[in-house]
Each structure stands twice: as C-alpha cells, then as structure tokens.
C-alpha positions in Angstrom: -169.5 -18.7 49.0 -168.8 -14.9 49.7 -166.3 -13.2 47.7 -163.2 -12.4 49.0 -163.0 -8.9 50.5 -160.6 -6.3 48.8 -156.9 -6.5 49.7 -157.4 -10.2 51.4 -155.8 -13.2 49.9 -156.7 -16.8 50.4 -154.2 -19.7 51.5 -153.7 -20.7 48.1 -152.6 -17.6 46.8 -149.8 -17.4 49.7 -149.0 -21.1 48.8 -148.8 -19.3 45.0 -146.4 -16.8 46.0 -144.3 -19.0 48.1 -143.8 -21.1 45.2 -142.9 -18.2 42.8 -140.4 -16.7 45.2 -138.9 -20.2 45.5 -138.9 -20.7 41.9 -137.0 -17.1 41.4 -134.4 -17.9 44.3 -134.0 -21.0 42.4 -133.3 -19.3 39.1 -130.8 -16.6 40.9 -128.9 -19.4 42.7 -128.4 -21.3 39.2 -127.6 -18.5 37.2 -124.4 -17.7 40.1 -123.2 -21.1 39.8 -123.1 -21.4 36.0 -121.1 -18.1 35.8 -119.2 -18.7 38.6 -118.2 -22.3 37.3 -114.5 -22.5 37.2 -113.0 -22.2 33.3 -111.2 -25.7 31.5 -107.6 -25.4 32.0 -105.1 -27.3 30.1 -101.6 -27.9 30.4 -98.7 -29.5 28.2 -95.3 -29.8 29.1 -93.6 -27.7 26.4 -89.8 -28.4 27.0 -88.1 -30.4 28.9 -84.0 -30.5 28.9 -80.7 -31.5 31.0 -77.6 -29.4 31.4 -74.5 -29.9 34.1 -74.8 -27.6 36.9 -72.1 -25.6 38.2 -71.4 -27.7 41.0 -71.1 -31.0 38.4 -74.6 -32.1 39.3 -77.8 -32.6 36.4 -80.0 -29.6 36.3 -83.3 -30.7 35.1 -85.5 -28.1 33.2 -89.2 -28.0 32.1 -91.6 -25.5 30.4 -95.6 -26.3 31.5 -97.9 -24.3 29.1 -101.2 -23.5 31.1 -103.7 -22.6 28.5 -107.1 -20.5 29.8 -109.6 -20.8 26.7 -112.0 -18.9 28.9 -113.8 -15.9 27.3 -115.2 -15.2 30.7 -112.9 -16.0 33.5 -109.4 -15.3 34.5 -107.1 -17.8 36.7 -105.1 -17.3 39.8 -102.9 -19.6 40.8 -102.6 -19.4 44.5 -99.7 -21.7 44.5 -97.9 -24.8 42.4 -95.9 -27.7 42.8 -94.2 -29.6 40.0 -92.8 -33.5 40.9 -90.7 -35.5 38.7 -91.0 -39.3 38.8 -88.4 -41.7 36.7 -89.4 -45.0 35.4 -86.2 -46.9 36.9 -88.7 -47.9 39.3 -92.1 -48.3 40.4 -94.2 -45.2 39.2 -94.2 -42.4 41.8 -91.8 -44.5 44.0 -88.8 -42.2 43.3 -89.9 -38.4 42.6 -88.5 -35.3 43.4 -89.8 -32.1 43.8 -89.0 -29.5 41.2 -88.4 -25.7 42.3 -90.9 -23.5 40.3 -89.6 -20.7 39.0 -92.3 -18.6 37.9 -93.6 -16.4 40.5 -96.6 -16.9 42.3 -99.4 -16.3 43.0 -99.9 -15.8 39.3 -102.9 -14.1 37.3 -103.8 -15.3 33.8 -105.9 -13.4 31.9 -108.8 -15.1 29.8 -108.0 -16.7 26.5 -104.1 -17.1 27.2 -101.5 -19.4 27.4 -98.9 -18.8 30.4 -95.6 -20.3 30.8 -94.6 -21.7 33.9 -90.8 -22.6 34.2 -89.7 -25.4 37.0 -86.0 -26.9 37.4 -84.9 -30.2 39.5 -81.3 -30.1 40.5 -79.6 -33.3 40.8 -76.4 -33.4 42.7 -74.2 -35.5 41.4 -73.2 -39.1 42.1 -74.8 -42.5 42.5 -78.0 -41.4 43.4 -78.5 -38.6 40.2 -77.1 -41.6 37.8 -79.5 -43.8 39.5 -82.8 -41.4 39.1 -81.7 -40.8 35.5 -80.9 -44.6 34.5 -77.5 -43.1 33.7 -79.1 -40.4 31.3 -80.6 -42.9 29.8 -84.2 -43.0 30.8 -86.6 -41.4 28.6 -90.1 -41.9 30.1 -90.2 -39.5 33.1 -93.6 -38.5 34.7 -94.4 -35.2 35.8 -97.5 -34.2 38.2 -98.3 -30.7 38.5 -100.5 -30.0 41.3 -102.0 -26.2 41.8 -104.3 -24.4 43.8 -106.5 -22.1 41.7 -109.3 -19.6 41.5 -111.3 -18.3 39.1 -112.6 -14.6 38.5 -115.6 -13.9 36.6 -115.9 -10.3 36.9 -115.3 -9.0 40.4 -116.3 -12.1 41.6 -114.0 -14.9 42.8 -114.6 -18.4 42.8 -113.8 -21.0 46.2 -110.0 -22.4 45.7 -109.4 -25.6 43.3 -107.3 -28.3 43.8 -106.1 -28.9 40.3 -103.8 -32.1 40.0 -102.8 -33.5 36.3 -100.2 -35.8 35.2 -97.9 -35.2 32.1 -95.9 -38.1 30.4 -93.8 -40.0 29.0 -91.6 -36.6 29.5 -87.4 -36.8 28.0 -85.1 -34.7 29.5 -82.5 -36.4 27.6 -83.8 -36.3 23.6 -81.5 -34.7 21.3 -84.6 -32.1 20.8 -86.5 -30.9 23.8 -89.1 -33.0 25.1 -92.8 -32.6 25.5 -96.0 -34.2 26.7 -99.6 -33.9 26.9 -101.3 -33.5 30.8 -104.6 -35.4 31.9 -106.6 -35.0 35.2 -104.6 -36.9 37.6 
C-alpha cells in the first residue's frame, strides 16, 4: 500500500479525532454539572411560641433555621411559603398559610445558618379554638416550600423547588418548641 501523502488523514484518523472531541466535550459538560450541582440545605424549626394578639386573637410565631453547609455555593431564596397544620383532624386537611416576615429574595452565603421568621395570626373565636384544640394541641405540622437558586462563583443554577415537612411542632409548650425537618 502506498504511503499516505503528507498532510492527508485517513478515515480512521477522522474517526479518532471525532471520538477525542466527543470525550473532551463530555468531560467539560460533566465538570460543569458537578460544579453547578445544588448544595444540600437543611431546615429546622428552632422556635415555636404563641401569645395573644392585640385584637384578642392568637399569634403563632415560628423561626426556621436554614442551614447551608456548602463551601462553594451560596443560596438565593426567591420565595418561601410556610404552612401550619394542626393535629385535630386528618393531616393537612386543616392548615393555615403563615406570613413569612423575613424579606425575600434572600441571599444566604456559604457555610451559613440563616433564620427565617413566620407568624400565623388566628382571629379569636371558635375557629381558632378548634384549630389549636383550645391550645392543647402539641403536634402541629409545618411545611416549608421555597424556590431557590444556587450561586457558584458567578454562575447561577436553574430554579429548584425545595419542600420539607417539619414536626411535631409545639406552639404551646412551656419552653419554645423545636422540630427537625425532612424532605416532603
């Protein structure tokens, strides 16, 4: 067989170059996905209390600690919803949306625990008594739903929907109630 002329490549060389280019592109995509993967954030109810409001109603207050242990990714919470359910009926049948008092959007730096405050203002009367079991209910459930992006360097990830369930939460304990949260 005659030698290949200088500067000319055979078909097998083109195939090898295409495979090498594909492998390089796959490596770049893999690195980008690993770098931009979301951080593992955790949530805990660190405080749950109740007291009478000015209008004779009942104010349930809770503080949620959002922990970002990541060394590389900050978290930007776009929005957050907190729902409180009682245990006087079927779970998540009787629930109330809390007012999140912490301003959104909220940026949480790396290796940080941020506290988020929320309240439920129950107007006095029969409904508030039924919802709280006349303030004897000690097993409330809390659902935290948030939309968040993660920031690695100057890059932002896509928007993630994070939902956790916390409980049991006791608003009527002698000391402030706490609860761990798990993925919902």
